[in-house]
N, C-alpha and C positions, 0 to 999 in steps of 0.2 A: 583466429585469435587463439592465443595460448591460454592454458588453464589459469584461472584466477586473474584474468585481464580485466581492467576497468572498462566499463562501457561509458564512453565520454558523454557528457551532457545529460546524464541520468541522475535524478535525485530520488531517494526513498524517504518518505515522511512517516514517522511513527508517533501517533498520539498515545500518550500513556498517563495512567493515574493509579497510584497505589499498588503497583505490581512490579516492583523492582526485579524480582527473580526471573519472571517470564520476559521482562524487557531485555535482560542480559542474554537470555537464550535466543530471543528474536534477533538481536544484533549479531550474536555469534553465528547464527544460521545464515544471515546475509553475508557476513565476512567469509564464511566457508564456501560460498557459492562458486561455481565455475566461472561466472562473470560477476563483477562487482560494480556497484554504482560509483559515480564520481563523488557523491556525498550522501550522507545520512543525516536527516534533520529530525531530532527527537523533540517532541513538544510535550513539556511537562506543565503541571499546575503549581504555581508558587505556593509554598507552604507544605508541600508533600515531601517531607524530609527524607524518607526512604528512597524515593525516586531521585531526589536531588543528589544524594550520595552515590547512587548507582550510575547516574549520568556523569558525574564528575570522574568516577573510575573509568567508565567507558571512554570518555574524551581523553583522559590522561594516557591510556594504553596506545601502543603503536599499532596502526592499522594499514600498513603497506600502501599508502597513497590515497586511501579513502578518507575524505574529510568528514569528520563527525562533529556536529555541533548541536547545542541545545537552544531552544527558544522557549519562552514561558508565557502562559496565559493566566489570567485571574478570574475570568468569567466561567461560570458553571456550564456544564453540558458537553456534548460531543462535537458539535459543529465548530465552536471557536478554536479548538486545537487543530482541526483539519484546515480551516481557513487560514490560520496563522502559519501553519507549516507550509502550505502552498505558497503563500506570499513570501516566505523566507527561502524557499527552494530556488536554486539557480539553474537547474537542468532544464533542457528543452522538453524532456519527458519526465513526468513526476508520478511515481508510484506511491500509493498510500496503503499501509498495512497495519492491522491492529497489533498491539504490543504482545498479545498472547499467542501469536502465530510463529511457528518456525517454518521457514520456507525450504523447499527442495533445492538442491544444487543448481537446477536448471530453471528455477522460477523466473528470475530476471530476464534471462535470454529468451525464454519461451514467450514472454510478452513483448519485448523490444522488437523482435524480428517482424512483427506485424506492421510496425510503423514505417516500413519501407514503402507501403502504400499510402500516398498522401490523403486518401479518402478516409483512413482510419483515424478516429478521434479518441477512442478509449478502448482498452482491452481489459477484460476481466480475467482474474486468475482462477485456476482450478482449486477446489477445496477437497482435501482428503482428511478425514477424521480417523486416526488410527483406531482399529478395533471396531469400527462401525461400517456397516454395509453401505455401498453407494446408493443413495436414494433413487427410487424409481422415478423416471421423468414423466411428467404429466403435461398435457397441453403444449404450449410453446414456451419453453424456459427462456427467461430474459425478455419476454414480450409483454406488452400491455394490450389487453383486448379492447375492442371498440366501446365496451361498457365499463372500462376501468379496472378490470381484474389484472393484477400483476402476477404473472406465472413465475413461481420461484424455482429453485434448484438450478439456476443458471450456472452456479459454481461447480455443478456435478457433470456438466456436459464435457465430454472428452473429444478428442479428434485433433486434426492438424489444419483443417480448413477454417477460413473465416466464417463466422456465423453472425448475421446481422441481428441485432437485438435493440430493444428500447431502453434496457436498464442492465446494470451489472451489480454484483454483490458489493455492498459497501465495504470499504477498507480492505479490498483485495483487488485493486485495480491500478491501471496506469493510464495516464492522460497526456495528451499534448498540453504543455503548460499553458499556452495562450488560450486554449479552449476552456480548461478548468478554471483559470483565473477570470474568465469572462462570466462565469456563472455566479448567480446570487442565490444563496441558500435562504429559504423562507425561515424566519425565526420560529415558526411553529414546529419545525423539525428538531429544534434544540430543547426538547423536554426531558 
């Protein structure tokens, strides 16, 4: 694929609330990537005027074939925007990324390539915080112990090989759409 080629059937969902400036940077980083999604779905909350203005400007700009559209929620919490964005996304692969994230140029392609294996259902992205050291890994990152402990720092694991995990960092992940759409989020998670 040539630079800045779209990856067909891939959607990126961005839940956002009251952070229009970082939202613009997030979208700009996705559009500057070596590979681009077929669509970007931005999920805002009705009544958030600053975000509504930012999304209107983003939608109005020319984006070289990447479809950008907004959907809106009225319910409070973090889960409704994710669920709404996933339902609105049309790609076979759906990535969800927080609005305060800027992605690296290879972020999308580094996750998509793993889906050539039909056994892969979800891929987590790597997290790099500028100016911060990479956290020391403890236990089994991304795994849940037999007694319920969730080992964190899964987003700090590097490498090129597939690593089997029980969980990935929220909102830096890509799923097969049919798998993600089949999940039901417990309302207790939406606090």
